PyMOL Python script that loads the backbone (N, CA, C, O; Angstrom):
from pymol import cmd

cmd.read_pdbstr("""\
ATOM      1  N   MET A   1     183.970 130.993 119.093  1.00  0.00           N
ATOM      2  CA  MET A   1     184.359 130.381 117.847  1.00  0.00           C
ATOM      3  C   MET A   1     185.572 129.493 118.125  1.00  0.00           C
ATOM      4  O   MET A   1     186.593 129.959 118.631  1.00  0.00           O
ATOM      5  N   ALA A   2     185.449 128.243 117.796  1.00  0.00           N
ATOM      6  CA  ALA A   2     186.531 127.301 118.029  1.00  0.00           C
ATOM      7  C   ALA A   2     187.486 127.278 116.837  1.00  0.00           C
ATOM      8  O   ALA A   2     187.116 127.597 115.707  1.00  0.00           O
ATOM      9  N   ARG A   3     188.700 126.896 117.123  1.00  0.00           N
ATOM     10  CA  ARG A   3     189.698 126.779 116.051  1.00  0.00           C
ATOM     11  C   ARG A   3     189.209 125.750 115.032  1.00  0.00           C
ATOM     12  O   ARG A   3     188.769 124.661 115.400  1.00  0.00           O
ATOM     13  N   GLY A   4     189.290 126.103 113.761  1.00  0.00           N
ATOM     14  CA  GLY A   4     188.869 125.194 112.710  1.00  0.00           C
ATOM     15  C   GLY A   4     187.439 125.404 112.250  1.00  0.00           C
ATOM     16  O   GLY A   4     187.006 124.754 111.299  1.00  0.00           O
ATOM     17  N   ASP A   5     186.688 126.295 112.899  1.00  0.00           N
ATOM     18  CA  ASP A   5     185.311 126.564 112.475  1.00  0.00           C
ATOM     19  C   ASP A   5     185.262 127.359 111.185  1.00  0.00           C
ATOM     20  O   ASP A   5     184.387 127.138 110.347  1.00  0.00           O
ATOM     21  N   GLY A   6     186.197 128.283 111.020  1.00  0.00           N
ATOM     22  CA  GLY A   6     186.199 129.123 109.839  1.00  0.00           C
ATOM     23  C   GLY A   6     187.363 130.082 109.872  1.00  0.00           C
ATOM     24  O   GLY A   6     188.162 130.082 110.809  1.00  0.00           O
ATOM     25  N   ARG A   7     187.455 130.907 108.833  1.00  0.00           N
ATOM     26  CA  ARG A   7     188.551 131.861 108.744  1.00  0.00           C
ATOM     27  C   ARG A   7     188.144 133.028 107.864  1.00  0.00           C
ATOM     28  O   ARG A   7     187.193 132.936 107.088  1.00  0.00           O
ATOM     29  N   ILE A   8     188.874 134.128 107.994  1.00  0.00           N
ATOM     30  CA  ILE A   8     188.723 135.244 107.072  1.00  0.00           C
ATOM     31  C   ILE A   8     190.033 135.380 106.310  1.00  0.00           C
ATOM     32  O   ILE A   8     191.097 135.011 106.808  1.00  0.00           O
ATOM     33  N   TYR A   9     189.944 135.911 105.104  1.00  0.00           N
ATOM     34  CA  TYR A   9     191.124 136.081 104.268  1.00  0.00           C
ATOM     35  C   TYR A   9     190.825 137.141 103.220  1.00  0.00           C
ATOM     36  O   TYR A   9     189.673 137.519 103.008  1.00  0.00           O
ATOM     37  N   LYS A  10     191.877 137.613 102.573  1.00  0.00           N
ATOM     38  CA  LYS A  10     191.720 138.590 101.495  1.00  0.00           C
ATOM     39  C   LYS A  10     192.121 137.963 100.179  1.00  0.00           C
ATOM     40  O   LYS A  10     193.100 137.220 100.103  1.00  0.00           O
ATOM     41  N   GLN A  11     191.357 138.266  99.142  1.00  0.00           N
ATOM     42  CA  GLN A  11     191.711 137.869  97.783  1.00  0.00           C
ATOM     43  C   GLN A  11     192.793 138.839  97.298  1.00  0.00           C
ATOM     44  O   GLN A  11     192.771 140.010  97.678  1.00  0.00           O
ATOM     45  N   PRO A  12     193.730 138.384  96.477  1.00  0.00           N
ATOM     46  CA  PRO A  12     194.758 139.297  95.953  1.00  0.00           C
ATOM     47  C   PRO A  12     194.128 140.482  95.213  1.00  0.00           C
ATOM     48  O   PRO A  12     193.267 140.302  94.352  1.00  0.00           O
ATOM     49  N   GLY A  13     194.561 141.672  95.555  1.00  0.00           N
ATOM     50  CA  GLY A  13     194.080 142.877  94.895  1.00  0.00           C
ATOM     51  C   GLY A  13     192.732 143.386  95.385  1.00  0.00           C
ATOM     52  O   GLY A  13     192.186 144.328  94.810  1.00  0.00           O
ATOM     53  N   SER A  14     192.180 142.776  96.444  1.00  0.00           N
ATOM     54  CA  SER A  14     190.875 143.186  96.956  1.00  0.00           C
ATOM     55  C   SER A  14     191.027 143.823  98.333  1.00  0.00           C
ATOM     56  O   SER A  14     191.835 143.382  99.150  1.00  0.00           O
ATOM     57  N   ALA A  15     190.239 144.864  98.574  1.00  0.00           N
ATOM     58  CA  ALA A  15     190.239 145.491  99.889  1.00  0.00           C
ATOM     59  C   ALA A  15     189.243 144.815 100.826  1.00  0.00           C
ATOM     60  O   ALA A  15     189.279 145.025 102.039  1.00  0.00           O
ATOM     61  N   VAL A  16     188.365 144.011 100.262  1.00  0.00           N
ATOM     62  CA  VAL A  16     187.284 143.373 101.022  1.00  0.00           C
ATOM     63  C   VAL A  16     187.765 142.037 101.603  1.00  0.00           C
ATOM     64  O   VAL A  16     188.510 141.301 100.956  1.00  0.00           O
ATOM     65  N   TRP A  17     187.330 141.738 102.824  1.00  0.00           N
ATOM     66  CA  TRP A  17     187.628 140.459 103.466  1.00  0.00           C
ATOM     67  C   TRP A  17     186.607 139.411 103.030  1.00  0.00           C
ATOM     68  O   TRP A  17     185.432 139.718 102.828  1.00  0.00           O
ATOM     69  N   TYR A  18     187.065 138.186 102.890  1.00  0.00           N
ATOM     70  CA  TYR A  18     186.216 137.043 102.568  1.00  0.00           C
ATOM     71  C   TYR A  18     186.254 136.085 103.750  1.00  0.00           C
ATOM     72  O   TYR A  18     187.168 136.143 104.572  1.00  0.00           O
ATOM     73  N   CYS A  19     185.258 135.201 103.835  1.00  0.00           N
ATOM     74  CA  CYS A  19     185.267 134.214 104.907  1.00  0.00           C
ATOM     75  C   CYS A  19     185.004 132.830 104.333  1.00  0.00           C
ATOM     76  O   CYS A  19     184.404 132.671 103.269  1.00  0.00           O
ATOM     77  N   ALA A  20     185.471 131.846 105.070  1.00  0.00           N
ATOM     78  CA  ALA A  20     185.244 130.442 104.725  1.00  0.00           C
ATOM     79  C   ALA A  20     184.835 129.745 106.013  1.00  0.00           C
ATOM     80  O   ALA A  20     185.425 129.976 107.068  1.00  0.00           O
ATOM     81  N   TYR A  21     183.815 128.884 105.921  1.00  0.00           N
ATOM     82  CA  TYR A  21     183.335 128.125 107.074  1.00  0.00           C
ATOM     83  C   TYR A  21     182.784 126.805 106.558  1.00  0.00           C
ATOM     84  O   TYR A  21     182.617 126.626 105.352  1.00  0.00           O
ATOM     85  N   TYR A  22     182.507 125.899 107.452  1.00  0.00           N
ATOM     86  CA  TYR A  22     182.164 124.527 107.064  1.00  0.00           C
ATOM     87  C   TYR A  22     180.871 124.066 107.721  1.00  0.00           C
ATOM     88  O   TYR A  22     180.563 124.443 108.852  1.00  0.00           O
ATOM     89  N   LEU A  23     180.117 123.241 106.990  1.00  0.00           N
ATOM     90  CA  LEU A  23     178.933 122.570 107.516  1.00  0.00           C
ATOM     91  C   LEU A  23     178.835 121.214 106.839  1.00  0.00           C
ATOM     92  O   LEU A  23     178.800 121.116 105.613  1.00  0.00           O
ATOM     93  N   ARG A  24     178.792 120.180 107.648  1.00  0.00           N
ATOM     94  CA  ARG A  24     178.706 118.793 107.158  1.00  0.00           C
ATOM     95  C   ARG A  24     179.773 118.469 106.111  1.00  0.00           C
ATOM     96  O   ARG A  24     179.494 117.808 105.110  1.00  0.00           O
ATOM     97  N   GLY A  25     180.990 118.940 106.351  1.00  0.00           N
ATOM     98  CA  GLY A  25     182.101 118.648 105.461  1.00  0.00           C
ATOM     99  C   GLY A  25     182.164 119.492 104.207  1.00  0.00           C
ATOM    100  O   GLY A  25     183.096 119.348 103.416  1.00  0.00           O
ATOM    101  N   GLN A  26     181.197 120.368 104.004  1.00  0.00           N
ATOM    102  CA  GLN A  26     181.198 121.226 102.820  1.00  0.00           C
ATOM    103  C   GLN A  26     181.685 122.617 103.200  1.00  0.00           C
ATOM    104  O   GLN A  26     181.247 123.192 104.197  1.00  0.00           O
ATOM    105  N   GLN A  27     182.593 123.148 102.395  1.00  0.00           N
ATOM    106  CA  GLN A  27     183.112 124.483 102.642  1.00  0.00           C
ATOM    107  C   GLN A  27     182.223 125.516 101.965  1.00  0.00           C
ATOM    108  O   GLN A  27     181.834 125.350 100.809  1.00  0.00           O
ATOM    109  N   TYR A  28     181.906 126.579 102.687  1.00  0.00           N
ATOM    110  CA  TYR A  28     181.174 127.714 102.140  1.00  0.00           C
ATOM    111  C   TYR A  28     182.112 128.909 102.175  1.00  0.00           C
ATOM    112  O   TYR A  28     182.745 129.174 103.197  1.00  0.00           O
ATOM    113  N   ARG A  29     182.205 129.639 101.053  1.00  0.00           N
ATOM    114  CA  ARG A  29     183.031 130.834 100.986  1.00  0.00           C
ATOM    115  C   ARG A  29     182.185 131.971 100.453  1.00  0.00           C
ATOM    116  O   ARG A  29     181.389 131.800  99.529  1.00  0.00           O
ATOM    117  N   GLN A  30     182.372 133.144 101.057  1.00  0.00           N
ATOM    118  CA  GLN A  30     181.641 134.308 100.568  1.00  0.00           C
ATOM    119  C   GLN A  30     182.314 135.585 101.030  1.00  0.00           C
ATOM    120  O   GLN A  30     183.109 135.590 101.970  1.00  0.00           O
ATOM    121  N   SER A  31     181.979 136.658 100.352  1.00  0.00           N
ATOM    122  CA  SER A  31     182.490 137.969 100.724  1.00  0.00           C
ATOM    123  C   SER A  31     181.784 138.429 101.988  1.00  0.00           C
ATOM    124  O   SER A  31     180.585 138.209 102.157  1.00  0.00           O
ATOM    125  N   THR A  32     182.536 139.068 102.871  1.00  0.00           N
ATOM    126  CA  THR A  32     181.910 139.649 104.061  1.00  0.00           C
ATOM    127  C   THR A  32     181.360 141.028 103.735  1.00  0.00           C
ATOM    128  O   THR A  32     180.516 141.553 104.462  1.00  0.00           O
ATOM    129  N   GLY A  33     181.842 141.620 102.633  1.00  0.00           N
ATOM    130  CA  GLY A  33     181.439 142.971 102.274  1.00  0.00           C
ATOM    131  C   GLY A  33     182.093 144.028 103.146  1.00  0.00           C
ATOM    132  O   GLY A  33     181.714 145.198 103.102  1.00  0.00           O
ATOM    133  N   GLU A  34     183.068 143.621 103.934  1.00  0.00           N
ATOM    134  CA  GLU A  34     183.717 144.523 104.886  1.00  0.00           C
ATOM    135  C   GLU A  34     185.177 144.735 104.525  1.00  0.00           C
ATOM    136  O   GLU A  34     185.855 143.811 104.076  1.00  0.00           O
ATOM    137  N   THR A  35     185.660 145.963 104.725  1.00  0.00           N
ATOM    138  CA  THR A  35     187.079 146.253 104.558  1.00  0.00           C
ATOM    139  C   THR A  35     187.785 146.276 105.910  1.00  0.00           C
ATOM    140  O   THR A  35     189.012 146.212 105.970  1.00  0.00           O
ATOM    141  N   ASP A  36     187.024 146.364 106.981  1.00  0.00           N
ATOM    142  CA  ASP A  36     187.566 146.360 108.339  1.00  0.00           C
ATOM    143  C   ASP A  36     187.662 144.916 108.849  1.00  0.00           C
ATOM    144  O   ASP A  36     186.683 144.171 108.797  1.00  0.00           O
ATOM    145  N   GLU A  37     188.832 144.531 109.335  1.00  0.00           N
ATOM    146  CA  GLU A  37     189.051 143.148 109.770  1.00  0.00           C
ATOM    147  C   GLU A  37     188.139 142.748 110.929  1.00  0.00           C
ATOM    148  O   GLU A  37     187.627 141.629 110.949  1.00  0.00           O
ATOM    149  N   GLN A  38     187.931 143.639 111.885  1.00  0.00           N
ATOM    150  CA  GLN A  38     187.080 143.313 113.031  1.00  0.00           C
ATOM    151  C   GLN A  38     185.622 143.116 112.626  1.00  0.00           C
ATOM    152  O   GLN A  38     184.939 142.242 113.161  1.00  0.00           O
ATOM    153  N   LYS A  39     185.148 143.920 111.688  1.00  0.00           N
ATOM    154  CA  LYS A  39     183.783 143.753 111.189  1.00  0.00           C
ATOM    155  C   LYS A  39     183.656 142.451 110.399  1.00  0.00           C
ATOM    156  O   LYS A  39     182.619 141.789 110.446  1.00  0.00           O
ATOM    157  N   ALA A  40     184.710 142.089 109.675  1.00  0.00           N
ATOM    158  CA  ALA A  40     184.712 140.827 108.934  1.00  0.00           C
ATOM    159  C   ALA A  40     184.672 139.644 109.897  1.00  0.00           C
ATOM    160  O   ALA A  40     183.982 138.659 109.635  1.00  0.00           O
ATOM    161  N   LEU A  41     185.401 139.729 111.003  1.00  0.00           N
ATOM    162  CA  LEU A  41     185.364 138.676 112.022  1.00  0.00           C
ATOM    163  C   LEU A  41     183.972 138.558 112.637  1.00  0.00           C
ATOM    164  O   LEU A  41     183.494 137.456 112.910  1.00  0.00           O
ATOM    165  N   LYS A  42     183.334 139.694 112.850  1.00  0.00           N
ATOM    166  CA  LYS A  42     181.971 139.684 113.388  1.00  0.00           C
ATOM    167  C   LYS A  42     181.009 138.992 112.414  1.00  0.00           C
ATOM    168  O   LYS A  42     180.135 138.233 112.834  1.00  0.00           O
ATOM    169  N   PHE A  43     181.173 139.254 111.123  1.00  0.00           N
ATOM    170  CA  PHE A  43     180.368 138.600 110.087  1.00  0.00           C
ATOM    171  C   PHE A  43     180.583 137.088 110.138  1.00  0.00           C
ATOM    172  O   PHE A  43     179.623 136.318 110.089  1.00  0.00           O
ATOM    173  N   LEU A  44     181.852 136.666 110.236  1.00  0.00           N
ATOM    174  CA  LEU A  44     182.174 135.239 110.307  1.00  0.00           C
ATOM    175  C   LEU A  44     181.554 134.604 111.555  1.00  0.00           C
ATOM    176  O   LEU A  44     180.994 133.511 111.479  1.00  0.00           O
ATOM    177  N   ARG A  45     181.648 135.274 112.684  1.00  0.00           N
ATOM    178  CA  ARG A  45     181.043 134.731 113.915  1.00  0.00           C
ATOM    179  C   ARG A  45     179.538 134.519 113.749  1.00  0.00           C
ATOM    180  O   ARG A  45     178.989 133.518 114.208  1.00  0.00           O
ATOM    181  N   ARG A  46     178.878 135.472 113.087  1.00  0.00           N
ATOM    182  CA  ARG A  46     177.435 135.357 112.849  1.00  0.00           C
ATOM    183  C   ARG A  46     177.133 134.135 111.972  1.00  0.00           C
ATOM    184  O   ARG A  46     176.182 133.399 112.238  1.00  0.00           O
ATOM    185  N   LYS A  47     177.940 133.920 110.929  1.00  0.00           N
ATOM    186  CA  LYS A  47     177.744 132.755 110.061  1.00  0.00           C
ATOM    187  C   LYS A  47     177.979 131.456 110.827  1.00  0.00           C
ATOM    188  O   LYS A  47     177.255 130.480 110.626  1.00  0.00           O
ATOM    189  N   ILE A  48     178.976 131.435 111.696  1.00  0.00           N
ATOM    190  CA  ILE A  48     179.269 130.225 112.470  1.00  0.00           C
ATOM    191  C   ILE A  48     178.130 129.938 113.456  1.00  0.00           C
ATOM    192  O   ILE A  48     177.812 128.777 113.711  1.00  0.00           O
ATOM    193  N   LYS A  49     177.526 130.976 114.002  1.00  0.00           N
ATOM    194  CA  LYS A  49     176.360 130.775 114.870  1.00  0.00           C
ATOM    195  C   LYS A  49     175.208 130.150 114.081  1.00  0.00           C
ATOM    196  O   LYS A  49     174.499 129.284 114.595  1.00  0.00           O
ATOM    197  N   GLU A  50     175.021 130.593 112.827  1.00  0.00           N
ATOM    198  CA  GLU A  50     173.981 130.008 111.971  1.00  0.00           C
ATOM    199  C   GLU A  50     174.275 128.534 111.697  1.00  0.00           C
ATOM    200  O   GLU A  50     173.361 127.709 111.702  1.00  0.00           O
ATOM    201  N   VAL A  51     175.538 128.200 111.461  1.00  0.00           N
ATOM    202  CA  VAL A  51     175.940 126.810 111.234  1.00  0.00           C
ATOM    203  C   VAL A  51     175.661 125.976 112.482  1.00  0.00           C
ATOM    204  O   VAL A  51     175.115 124.877 112.387  1.00  0.00           O
ATOM    205  N   HIS A  52     176.033 126.491 113.640  1.00  0.00           N
ATOM    206  CA  HIS A  52     175.809 125.755 114.891  1.00  0.00           C
ATOM    207  C   HIS A  52     174.316 125.578 115.172  1.00  0.00           C
ATOM    208  O   HIS A  52     173.902 124.537 115.681  1.00  0.00           O
ATOM    209  N   ALA A  53     173.512 126.582 114.846  1.00  0.00           N
ATOM    210  CA  ALA A  53     172.065 126.461 115.029  1.00  0.00           C
ATOM    211  C   ALA A  53     171.507 125.346 114.159  1.00  0.00           C
ATOM    212  O   ALA A  53     170.608 124.621 114.583  1.00  0.00           O
ATOM    213  N   ASP A  54     172.033 125.202 112.946  1.00  0.00           N
ATOM    214  CA  ASP A  54     171.607 124.114 112.068  1.00  0.00           C
ATOM    215  C   ASP A  54     172.029 122.764 112.638  1.00  0.00           C
ATOM    216  O   ASP A  54     171.263 121.802 112.585  1.00  0.00           O
ATOM    217  N   GLN A  55     173.228 122.688 113.175  1.00  0.00           N
ATOM    218  CA  GLN A  55     173.753 121.435 113.698  1.00  0.00           C
ATOM    219  C   GLN A  55     172.946 120.915 114.883  1.00  0.00           C
ATOM    220  O   GLN A  55     172.821 119.703 115.060  1.00  0.00           O
ATOM    221  N   VAL A  56     172.394 121.820 115.701  1.00  0.00           N
ATOM    222  CA  VAL A  56     171.587 121.380 116.842  1.00  0.00           C
ATOM    223  C   VAL A  56     170.110 121.288 116.496  1.00  0.00           C
ATOM    224  O   VAL A  56     169.294 120.926 117.345  1.00  0.00           O
ATOM    225  N   GLY A  57     169.757 121.615 115.249  1.00  0.00           N
ATOM    226  CA  GLY A  57     168.377 121.497 114.803  1.00  0.00           C
ATOM    227  C   GLY A  57     167.500 122.679 115.133  1.00  0.00           C
ATOM    228  O   GLY A  57     166.277 122.583 115.032  1.00  0.00           O
ATOM    229  N   ALA A  58     168.098 123.802 115.529  1.00  0.00           N
ATOM    230  CA  ALA A  58     167.312 124.979 115.895  1.00  0.00           C
ATOM    231  C   ALA A  58     166.776 125.714 114.662  1.00  0.00           C
ATOM    232  O   ALA A  58     165.634 126.172 114.653  1.00  0.00           O
ATOM    233  N   ARG A  59     167.605 125.819 113.630  1.00  0.00           N
ATOM    234  CA  ARG A  59     167.209 126.550 112.433  1.00  0.00           C
ATOM    235  C   ARG A  59     167.977 125.995 111.241  1.00  0.00           C
ATOM    236  O   ARG A  59     169.156 125.665 111.365  1.00  0.00           O
ATOM    237  N   THR A  60     167.332 125.889 110.102  1.00  0.00           N
ATOM    238  CA  THR A  60     167.965 125.392 108.888  1.00  0.00           C
ATOM    239  C   THR A  60     168.931 126.437 108.349  1.00  0.00           C
ATOM    240  O   THR A  60     168.598 127.619 108.266  1.00  0.00           O
ATOM    241  N   PHE A  61     170.123 125.994 107.987  1.00  0.00           N
ATOM    242  CA  PHE A  61     171.145 126.886 107.459  1.00  0.00           C
ATOM    243  C   PHE A  61     170.790 127.306 106.038  1.00  0.00           C
ATOM    244  O   PHE A  61     170.393 126.480 105.217  1.00  0.00           O
ATOM    245  N   VAL A  62     170.936 128.592 105.760  1.00  0.00           N
ATOM    246  CA  VAL A  62     170.714 129.139 104.424  1.00  0.00           C
ATOM    247  C   VAL A  62     172.066 129.581 103.894  1.00  0.00           C
ATOM    248  O   VAL A  62     172.659 130.530 104.407  1.00  0.00           O
ATOM    249  N   GLY A  63     172.553 128.900 102.874  1.00  0.00           N
ATOM    250  CA  GLY A  63     173.868 129.187 102.302  1.00  0.00           C
ATOM    251  C   GLY A  63     173.872 130.426 101.435  1.00  0.00           C
ATOM    252  O   GLY A  63     172.816 130.980 101.129  1.00  0.00           O
ATOM    253  N   PRO A  64     175.057 130.864 101.035  1.00  0.00           N
ATOM    254  CA  PRO A  64     175.173 132.082 100.221  1.00  0.00           C
ATOM    255  C   PRO A  64     174.403 132.026  98.913  1.00  0.00           C
ATOM    256  O   PRO A  64     173.825 133.033  98.504  1.00  0.00           O
ATOM    257  N   GLN A  65     174.377 130.880  98.244  1.00  0.00           N
ATOM    258  CA  GLN A  65     173.644 130.780  96.980  1.00  0.00           C
ATOM    259  C   GLN A  65     172.146 130.898  97.200  1.00  0.00           C
ATOM    260  O   GLN A  65     171.442 131.480  96.374  1.00  0.00           O
ATOM    261  N   GLN A  66     171.653 130.358  98.295  1.00  0.00           N
ATOM    262  CA  GLN A  66     170.221 130.428  98.580  1.00  0.00           C
ATOM    263  C   GLN A  66     169.795 131.837  98.961  1.00  0.00           C
ATOM    264  O   GLN A  66     168.639 132.215  98.768  1.00  0.00           O
ATOM    265  N   GLU A  67     170.735 132.619  99.507  1.00  0.00           N
ATOM    266  CA  GLU A  67     170.426 134.001  99.869  1.00  0.00           C
ATOM    267  C   GLU A  67     170.220 134.875  98.639  1.00  0.00           C
ATOM    268  O   GLU A  67     169.547 135.903  98.715  1.00  0.00           O
ATOM    269  N   ARG A  68     170.793 134.475  97.509  1.00  0.00           N
ATOM    270  CA  ARG A  68     170.775 135.289  96.294  1.00  0.00           C
ATOM    271  C   ARG A  68     169.616 134.934  95.380  1.00  0.00           C
ATOM    272  O   ARG A  68     169.841 134.644  94.205  1.00  0.00           O
ATOM    273  N   ILE A  69     168.424 134.946  95.857  1.00  0.00           N
ATOM    274  CA  ILE A  69     167.268 134.654  95.006  1.00  0.00           C
ATOM    275  C   ILE A  69     166.965 135.893  94.165  1.00  0.00           C
ATOM    276  O   ILE A  69     167.040 137.019  94.655  1.00  0.00           O
ATOM    277  N   THR A  70     166.627 135.677  92.914  1.00  0.00           N
ATOM    278  CA  THR A  70     166.372 136.796  92.006  1.00  0.00           C
ATOM    279  C   THR A  70     164.875 137.043  91.870  1.00  0.00           C
ATOM    280  O   THR A  70     164.059 136.176  92.183  1.00  0.00           O
ATOM    281  N   VAL A  71     164.531 138.224  91.404  1.00  0.00           N
ATOM    282  CA  VAL A  71     163.132 138.574  91.169  1.00  0.00           C
ATOM    283  C   VAL A  71     162.535 137.632  90.125  1.00  0.00           C
ATOM    284  O   VAL A  71     161.372 137.243  90.225  1.00  0.00           O
ATOM    285  N   ASP A  72     163.331 137.270  89.130  1.00  0.00           N
ATOM    286  CA  ASP A  72     162.859 136.357  88.086  1.00  0.00           C
ATOM    287  C   ASP A  72     162.435 135.011  88.689  1.00  0.00           C
ATOM    288  O   ASP A  72     161.402 134.455  88.318  1.00  0.00           O
ATOM    289  N   LYS A  73     163.245 134.496  89.624  1.00  0.00           N
ATOM    290  CA  LYS A  73     162.894 133.227  90.277  1.00  0.00           C
ATOM    291  C   LYS A  73     161.635 133.372  91.127  1.00  0.00           C
ATOM    292  O   LYS A  73     160.803 132.466  91.180  1.00  0.00           O
ATOM    293  N   LEU A  74     161.504 134.519  91.792  1.00  0.00           N
ATOM    294  CA  LEU A  74     160.305 134.763  92.596  1.00  0.00           C
ATOM    295  C   LEU A  74     159.055 134.794  91.721  1.00  0.00           C
ATOM    296  O   LEU A  74     158.027 134.218  92.078  1.00  0.00           O
ATOM    297  N   LEU A  75     159.146 135.471  90.569  1.00  0.00           N
ATOM    298  CA  LEU A  75     157.996 135.545  89.661  1.00  0.00           C
ATOM    299  C   LEU A  75     157.664 134.176  89.070  1.00  0.00           C
ATOM    300  O   LEU A  75     156.491 133.840  88.905  1.00  0.00           O
ATOM    301  N   ASP A  76     158.691 133.385  88.751  1.00  0.00           N
ATOM    302  CA  ASP A  76     158.451 132.020  88.252  1.00  0.00           C
ATOM    303  C   ASP A  76     157.732 131.182  89.305  1.00  0.00           C
ATOM    304  O   ASP A  76     156.827 130.411  88.984  1.00  0.00           O
ATOM    305  N   SER A  77     158.139 131.339  90.557  1.00  0.00           N
ATOM    306  CA  SER A  77     157.493 130.596  91.642  1.00  0.00           C
ATOM    307  C   SER A  77     156.043 131.040  91.823  1.00  0.00           C
ATOM    308  O   SER A  77     155.161 130.218  92.075  1.00  0.00           O
ATOM    309  N   LEU A  78     155.804 132.340  91.693  1.00  0.00           N
ATOM    310  CA  LEU A  78     154.444 132.858  91.815  1.00  0.00           C
ATOM    311  C   LEU A  78     153.563 132.312  90.694  1.00  0.00           C
ATOM    312  O   LEU A  78     152.428 131.900  90.933  1.00  0.00           O
ATOM    313  N   GLU A  79     154.093 132.312  89.468  1.00  0.00           N
ATOM    314  CA  GLU A  79     153.329 131.782  88.337  1.00  0.00           C
ATOM    315  C   GLU A  79     153.022 130.291  88.545  1.00  0.00           C
ATOM    316  O   GLU A  79     151.903 129.847  88.290  1.00  0.00           O
ATOM    317  N   ALA A  80     154.004 129.532  89.000  1.00  0.00           N
ATOM    318  CA  ALA A  80     153.794 128.102  89.242  1.00  0.00           C
ATOM    319  C   ALA A  80     152.725 127.888  90.315  1.00  0.00           C
ATOM    320  O   ALA A  80     151.900 126.981  90.208  1.00  0.00           O
ATOM    321  N   ASP A  81     152.748 128.734  91.350  1.00  0.00           N
ATOM    322  CA  ASP A  81     151.744 128.637  92.404  1.00  0.00           C
ATOM    323  C   ASP A  81     150.350 128.948  91.853  1.00  0.00           C
ATOM    324  O   ASP A  81     149.395 128.228  92.145  1.00  0.00           O
ATOM    325  N   TYR A  82     150.230 130.015  91.058  1.00  0.00           N
ATOM    326  CA  TYR A  82     148.934 130.360  90.462  1.00  0.00           C
ATOM    327  C   TYR A  82     148.410 129.241  89.572  1.00  0.00           C
ATOM    328  O   TYR A  82     147.225 128.909  89.607  1.00  0.00           O
ATOM    329  N   ARG A  83     149.302 128.664  88.775  1.00  0.00           N
ATOM    330  CA  ARG A  83     148.878 127.568  87.899  1.00  0.00           C
ATOM    331  C   ARG A  83     148.443 126.348  88.718  1.00  0.00           C
ATOM    332  O   ARG A  83     147.457 125.692  88.383  1.00  0.00           O
ATOM    333  N   LEU A  84     149.160 126.056  89.761  1.00  0.00           N
ATOM    334  CA  LEU A  84     148.833 124.918  90.617  1.00  0.00           C
ATOM    335  C   LEU A  84     147.466 125.107  91.277  1.00  0.00           C
ATOM    336  O   LEU A  84     146.681 124.164  91.380  1.00  0.00           O
ATOM    337  N   ARG A  85     147.197 126.323  91.716  1.00  0.00           N
ATOM    338  CA  ARG A  85     145.922 126.603  92.386  1.00  0.00           C
ATOM    339  C   ARG A  85     144.833 127.014  91.391  1.00  0.00           C
ATOM    340  O   ARG A  85     143.740 127.417  91.788  1.00  0.00           O
ATOM    341  N   GLU A  86     145.143 126.908  90.093  1.00  0.00           N
ATOM    342  CA  GLU A  86     144.223 127.256  89.014  1.00  0.00           C
ATOM    343  C   GLU A  86     143.719 128.696  89.112  1.00  0.00           C
ATOM    344  O   GLU A  86     142.540 128.969  88.889  1.00  0.00           O
ATOM    345  N   LYS A  87     144.621 129.602  89.446  1.00  0.00           N
ATOM    346  CA  LYS A  87     144.310 131.032  89.527  1.00  0.00           C
ATOM    347  C   LYS A  87     144.906 131.790  88.339  1.00  0.00           C
ATOM    348  O   LYS A  87     144.690 132.993  88.196  1.00  0.00           O
ATOM    349  N   TRP A  88     145.654 131.084  87.488  1.00  0.00           N
ATOM    350  CA  TRP A  88     146.307 131.719  86.346  1.00  0.00           C
ATOM    351  C   TRP A  88     145.275 132.027  85.269  1.00  0.00           C
ATOM    352  O   TRP A  88     144.468 131.167  84.915  1.00  0.00           O
ATOM    353  N   ASN A  89     145.297 133.253  84.747  1.00  0.00           N
ATOM    354  CA  ASN A  89     144.413 133.635  83.659  1.00  0.00           C
ATOM    355  C   ASN A  89     145.109 134.718  82.824  1.00  0.00           C
ATOM    356  O   ASN A  89     146.125 135.262  83.255  1.00  0.00           O
ATOM    357  N   PRO A  90     144.585 135.034  81.651  1.00  0.00           N
ATOM    358  CA  PRO A  90     145.251 136.014  80.776  1.00  0.00           C
ATOM    359  C   PRO A  90     145.433 137.385  81.437  1.00  0.00           C
ATOM    360  O   PRO A  90     146.430 138.062  81.185  1.00  0.00           O
ATOM    361  N   GLN A  91     144.496 137.793  82.265  1.00  0.00           N
ATOM    362  CA  GLN A  91     144.632 139.087  82.928  1.00  0.00           C
ATOM    363  C   GLN A  91     145.828 139.102  83.858  1.00  0.00           C
ATOM    364  O   GLN A  91     146.560 140.090  83.910  1.00  0.00           O
ATOM    365  N   VAL A  92     146.035 138.026  84.588  1.00  0.00           N
ATOM    366  CA  VAL A  92     147.198 137.925  85.482  1.00  0.00           C
ATOM    367  C   VAL A  92     148.469 137.956  84.657  1.00  0.00           C
ATOM    368  O   VAL A  92     149.441 138.605  85.046  1.00  0.00           O
ATOM    369  N   ALA A  93     148.481 137.265  83.523  1.00  0.00           N
ATOM    370  CA  ALA A  93     149.665 137.180  82.670  1.00  0.00           C
ATOM    371  C   ALA A  93     150.050 138.550  82.111  1.00  0.00           C
ATOM    372  O   ALA A  93     151.241 138.838  82.000  1.00  0.00           O
ATOM    373  N   THR A  94     149.087 139.406  81.754  1.00  0.00           N
ATOM    374  CA  THR A  94     149.409 140.710  81.192  1.00  0.00           C
ATOM    375  C   THR A  94     149.838 141.685  82.266  1.00  0.00           C
ATOM    376  O   THR A  94     150.580 142.621  81.970  1.00  0.00           O
ATOM    377  N   ASN A  95     149.405 141.506  83.490  1.00  0.00           N
ATOM    378  CA  ASN A  95     149.786 142.411  84.578  1.00  0.00           C
ATOM    379  C   ASN A  95     151.128 142.045  85.190  1.00  0.00           C
ATOM    380  O   ASN A  95     151.725 142.855  85.900  1.00  0.00           O
ATOM    381  N   ALA A  96     151.607 140.848  84.928  1.00  0.00           N
ATOM    382  CA  ALA A  96     152.850 140.392  85.551  1.00  0.00           C
ATOM    383  C   ALA A  96     154.069 140.954  84.904  1.00  0.00           C
ATOM    384  O   ALA A  96     155.186 140.654  85.326  1.00  0.00           O
TER     385      ALA A  96
END
""", "prot")
cmd.dss("prot")
cmd.show_as("cartoon", "prot")
cmd.util.cbc("prot")
cmd.orient("prot")
């Protein structure tokens, strides 16, 4: 991890460590979910590896907001797919 790639920090009154890292000039911040500083650093290193993989084109980076998909969004996507493929019918609607 190079200097300037990211950092960990604590919010006032919180026992949990947070991290901040950058991709294409945009800052991403999220909770590490860790109270141990070394585990929080390990979390940050993993995120920085994901950022570097995106930068070299190995894998698309998935940000914190994209990780938080809800069941409601999944069901909406399923319904849209069924409608697109003309598989939607009243029986499917009542079972959903």
